[in-house]
N, C-alpha and C positions, 0 to 999 in steps of 0.2 A: 099460595104457594105460589113460586116462580116455575116460568116454564124456564130449562137449564138448556141450555145449549150445547149439543153436542162439535160446535166445535172450539180449536183452542183461544182462545179472551190474546194471545200475545204471540205473537210469533217467538218460536227458539234463533239466537244470532249466530243458533250453532250448526243452523243448516250452510251449509250455500248450494250454489246450480251448479250446473253437472260443469262446465263450461265459460269458467270466467278469466277475467285475465288478460295482457300480450301475449304472454306464455300458449299460452293454446290456443291462441289466433296464430301464433306462423304455427304453430305445431299442422297447427287447421290447416292453413293455407302452404303447408312444407307438402305435405300429402297429397292432395287437390294437385300443383305443380307436377310434380313426380307421374299421378297419373296421367294427365294432361301430355307427361312427355312420354308413356308411354303408346298413347294413341295417338300419336303423331311416331313412334316406330312402330309398330302394327301397318299402320295408312302406308309406311314406308317398303313393308315388305313384302303387304299385299296387292299393292297396285302391279297387276299386269306393262310388260311392255306393249306397243303395239305392235299386229299384222300387220309384215310384206304386203300380205293377199287385200291387204284394204286398200292401198293404195294405185293398185293396179288401173283403177281408169284418170289417173292425172297423167301428163304429158313427155313429167321425166318419174315414171316411181320408184327409183330409183334414190334421185334426189330428194323428194318428199318424203321418201318414208326413214333417210338418213335423221335430216331436221326434225319428225316425231319425233325419233329415236331419240335426240340429244332433245329438245322439250322434255323426255318422261325421266332423264338420268338427269335433269334440274329439279325437277320438282323433288325427283329421288332425294336426292345432294338435299334442297333444302329441307327436305320431312328430318333429313338424317339434324341435318343441324339444326334445327331449333329440339327436337330431341333428347340433339346433347345436351343443349342453352339449359330447358325446360329443366333434366332429370341433375345436373348438377346445379341450381339455383335453389330445384327443389331441395337438396339434401341439407348443405346448404340453412338454408332456412329455416330449416327442419332441428338442427344440430342448433343453432342455434335457442330457436323456440324450449325445442330441451336443457340448453343450457340455465335457459332465463328461470325457466320451469324449476329444475335443482339447485339455485342460487335462491330464488328470492319471491318464490310463491311455494315450498314448498314446509309452511311452519305448522298447517298444519300433522303433518308426519308424523313417527317415527325418528329416531334421531339411526339407527338403524339402516333403514329403509332411506333416505336421502343419504348418509353416506353411499349404499349400493348404488341406488340414482349416481354419483358425482360418480363413483367410478367405471361406471359406464358408458355413464356421455362424456367424460377425460377419455378414453378407452376407443370413446367413437369420434372423438374428436380428431386426436390422433391418426387414427386410420383415416380418413376422409380425411387429413394434409399430410402425414409424409409416411404414401403407399410403399415405400422398402426397407420399414423398421421392421424388428423382427418380435413377441412379445419381449426376453431380454431387453433389447435395445428400448425400448418402453420404458418399462420397469428401471432403468438405468435416468432416464431419461428424469421420468417424474423424480425422483432420486436426489439428482442433480438440482432438479425445479426446486424440492424441501428447502437441500441445503441451504 
């Protein structure tokens, strides 16, 4: 009698790791950049301006306070700028990853899921790059592209 192993002798080729491909990397990077932008947004709103009472020991308290207030406002504008940049970049990278996943990495999904993903991604892309279009204008635009 031979001892039988409870482990399968060959690995099933249909099993896929949870995150594979460049599309998943883009999606995760896009979401990470969006989270980082939210941290900068929180830092911009949470930081308190300097108190005027803290500058009473200076030779010219009002001038020192104005300098500190200008430095604080520059720091807040910097945080808001990084927030705006990272949030825009994160959303564009996320859309690119979703589009690439829909186009090339979704062969294992049923056709109806792929169609639903494509409709959702195209709607997301249209809303991202054209903010003044209504839903009816978007449908007309897609109809023009298809004809």
